[in-house]
N, C-alpha and C positions, 0 to 999 in steps of 0.2 A: 163182517154178513158172509156168509158162505158162497161162493161163484158155483155156480151150478149148470153141468151143460146134459143132457138127456138123448140117445139117442134109443130106436126102436131095435128090438131084436126080434128071431123068430118066435123065440119062444115066452117071450115074459121083455121086461122092461130095464134097461142100465142107467148109469149116470153116473158120470163124474165132476172134480169140481176140487176146488182148493180152500184155502184159509189160513189164516195167522190167527195165533192162542193168546188169550187172553189170561184173566183169570179165573173166566167160567168153564163152565163146559159148552161144549160147539154145538146146536140144535141146526143140523141138514133136514130140510123139509125137499120131499122131493115128488109127493101127490101117489107115491104107492110104499109097500112095505115089504121092503128089500128081505132076502131070504139069504142073501151074502156081501159083506161089508168090510172091506179090506182098506186100515189108513195107513200111510208111509209119513213119516215126518221127515223133512227133508233136509232138516240140519242135523240130526243125530242120527238117519239112516236107520233108525228104529221101526219096524212094520208091526201094525197092531189091525186082526183079524179076524170075525165072528162069524161065523153060521148059523142061522137058527131052525133048531130042529123041530119035532114034539113035543111035544109033552113029555117025555122020558127020558130029554137032551137037557143037560146043559151046562154050556160054555163058559158060565160067569160071566165076567167084562169079558174075553175075548183070548185068543192067543198071544204072546207079549213075544217077539221075533229079533232078536236084536242083529245086527250086520255084521259082529264080529266074530259071532260064531259061540259065543253062549247060547248056554242051554235054554228051551221056550220054557216061557212059566206061562199061569194062568193068572188073571187080572182079578181083581176080585169087581163088588158092583159096581165101580164107578169108571168101568171101562165103556165098551158100546154096549149100548143099548139101541134095542128098538121102538118105533112108535109106530101105529094106526098110518104116517103118514112120511117114515122117512128115518131118520136114528138119529141120536146123540153121541158125542165123544166126548168122552166122562173127563175130568182131570188127573183118573190114574194115569191116561193116552197122551198127556197135553203138558208141553212146558212154555212158560209164557213166553211172549213173541218169536217164538217158533214156529215154521212153516210146516203146515201140513195139506198134501195132497189123497185126495180116497178114490174109490169107486165102491159101486154098489149095482146088485143081482135082483132082479125082483120076480 
């Protein structure tokens, strides 16, 4: 289960937390639908981020930013996805038994 910490900002909501990946996707319930999510793999130092746009913008599963300077790549459909009350960190973003930290802004 993901650990959640919330704080109120002047223009919206934000949350942060951490989780250890298993073999399934990680579902994070925030109580709000975020517009931006960033997930950091503390073990491999890989960062994935996604911005929720309008209907004309499609970021796929998010952008994958390796810490070693390799090219930024776009993830497929099993990256980060938004829900009405949070987001899902899909299996394209996770490795079993590795630790993840995340932040989300609404």
